[in-house]
N, C-alpha and C positions, 0 to 999 in steps of 0.2 A: 540554506533553503530560501528560495525567493518568496516574496509576499504571496504570489499567486499559488505556489505549491503549499505554503503554510495554510492558506485559506481553504484549498481543496482538502488537505489533511484534516483540518479542524471540522469541516463539514462531514467528512467520513467519520471522524471520531464521535461526533454528536449523533450520527445516524448508524453507528457501527452495528448495534444489535440487530437492527432491521436489515442492513445491507448484507451481513455475513450469514444470516439465518438460512440454513440449507446449502450454504456454499463454503463451509469451513475448509480451510487450507487451500482454497482456490485463490486466484488473483482477480481482483476487480479493476476495471478500467473506468475512471471517473473524470468527467469534465465538470465545469462549474454547475453544481447542483443537479447532476444527472449521472446515473450509472449506465454506461454504454454496453457492458457485458462482463461475463465471467470467463476465466481462462484457466487452463491447468498449470501454466507456467508464466513467470514474469516476462519471458521472451515472447510468448504468444500474445500476451496483452500489449506489449510494446509494438510488436509487428502489426497488430490490429490498429493501434493508434496511428502508425505510419501509413497504413493503407487508407485510413480515413482522412489523411492529410493533416493530422494534428502535429504541431510543432512541440519539441521538447520544452517543458515548462508550462504548457497549456493543458496538461493532463496528468493524472496520477494513477500509477499502477500500484495497488496496495494489496498485500496478502490479507485474506479474510481470517483473521485470528482475533481472539478476545484481547482486551486491553491488558489483562493479567498475563496472557501468553507473550504479548509484546514487551511488557516490562521485564518479565523473566528472561526473555531472549536477549534483551539489551544488557541486563545485569550480567548474565552468564558470559556474553561475548566480551564485555569489559573486564570481567574477572579473569577470563582466559588470557587477555592481553597483559594484565598485571602479572600473572603467574609466569608467562613466557618471558617477561622482561627481567624477572628476578634471577 
Protein backbone atom coordinates (compact mmCIF):
# COMPACT_ATOMS: atom_id res chain seq x y z
CA UNK A 1 0.00 0.00 0.00
CA UNK A 2 1.37 3.40 -0.96
CA UNK A 3 1.79 6.21 1.54
CA UNK A 4 -1.09 8.12 -0.04
CA UNK A 5 -3.46 5.15 0.14
CA UNK A 6 -2.41 4.44 3.72
CA UNK A 7 -3.14 8.08 4.58
CA UNK A 8 -6.57 7.90 2.91
CA UNK A 9 -7.38 4.67 4.74
CA UNK A 10 -6.21 6.12 8.08
CA UNK A 11 -8.47 9.15 7.57
CA UNK A 12 -11.36 6.82 6.70
CA UNK A 13 -10.67 4.69 9.77
CA UNK A 14 -10.64 7.74 12.08
CA UNK A 15 -13.89 9.03 10.54
CA UNK A 16 -15.37 5.55 9.97
CA UNK A 17 -18.43 5.80 12.24
CA UNK A 18 -19.45 9.11 10.69
CA UNK A 19 -18.72 8.03 7.10
CA UNK A 20 -20.54 4.69 7.20
CA UNK A 21 -23.62 5.82 9.14
CA UNK A 22 -26.63 5.18 6.92
CA UNK A 23 -24.42 3.68 4.20
CA UNK A 24 -23.64 0.26 5.65
CA UNK A 25 -22.34 -2.24 3.04
CA UNK A 26 -22.08 0.42 0.33
CA UNK A 27 -18.77 1.56 -1.14
CA UNK A 28 -17.48 5.05 -0.39
CA UNK A 29 -15.17 6.96 -2.74
CA UNK A 30 -12.61 9.05 -0.85
CA UNK A 31 -9.98 11.55 -1.93
CA UNK A 32 -7.80 13.40 0.57
CA UNK A 33 -10.12 14.39 3.42
CA UNK A 34 -13.27 14.29 1.29
CA UNK A 35 -16.06 11.82 0.61
CA UNK A 36 -17.00 12.02 -3.07
CA UNK A 37 -19.96 9.66 -2.93
CA UNK A 38 -21.44 6.30 -2.06
CA UNK A 39 -21.95 3.43 -4.49
CA UNK A 40 -23.56 -0.01 -4.51
CA UNK A 41 -20.41 -1.78 -5.80
CA UNK A 42 -16.67 -1.34 -5.80
CA UNK A 43 -16.73 -1.23 -9.60
CA UNK A 44 -19.23 1.63 -9.67
CA UNK A 45 -17.07 3.57 -7.20
CA UNK A 46 -13.96 2.95 -9.35
CA UNK A 47 -15.88 3.90 -12.51
CA UNK A 48 -16.92 7.17 -10.88
CA UNK A 49 -13.31 7.88 -9.92
CA UNK A 50 -12.26 7.28 -13.51
CA UNK A 51 -15.03 9.58 -14.81
CA UNK A 52 -13.77 12.28 -12.43
CA UNK A 53 -10.26 11.88 -13.86
CA UNK A 54 -8.78 10.47 -10.66
CA UNK A 55 -5.70 8.33 -11.10
CA UNK A 56 -5.18 5.01 -9.33
CA UNK A 57 -3.49 5.66 -5.99
CA UNK A 58 -5.12 9.09 -5.57
CA UNK A 59 -8.42 7.78 -4.29
CA UNK A 60 -9.75 5.04 -2.05
CA UNK A 61 -12.86 2.94 -2.68
CA UNK A 62 -13.68 1.43 0.71
CA UNK A 63 -16.56 -0.75 1.82
CA UNK A 64 -18.66 0.84 4.57
CA UNK A 65 -18.33 -1.74 7.32
CA UNK A 66 -17.41 -1.48 10.97
CA UNK A 67 -13.86 -2.15 12.07
CA UNK A 68 -15.08 -5.34 13.78
CA UNK A 69 -16.56 -6.59 10.50
CA UNK A 70 -13.32 -5.74 8.72
CA UNK A 71 -11.21 -7.62 11.26
CA UNK A 72 -13.53 -10.65 11.15
CA UNK A 73 -13.44 -10.70 7.35
CA UNK A 74 -9.65 -10.49 7.32
CA UNK A 75 -9.34 -13.23 9.93
CA UNK A 76 -11.85 -15.51 8.19
CA UNK A 77 -10.23 -15.10 4.76
CA UNK A 78 -6.78 -15.85 6.20
CA UNK A 79 -8.10 -18.90 8.06
CA UNK A 80 -9.70 -20.14 4.84
CA UNK A 81 -6.32 -19.90 3.08
CA UNK A 82 -4.66 -21.90 5.90
CA UNK A 83 -7.36 -24.59 5.74
CA UNK A 84 -7.05 -24.86 1.94
CA UNK A 85 -3.26 -25.22 2.20
CA UNK A 86 -3.49 -28.15 4.64
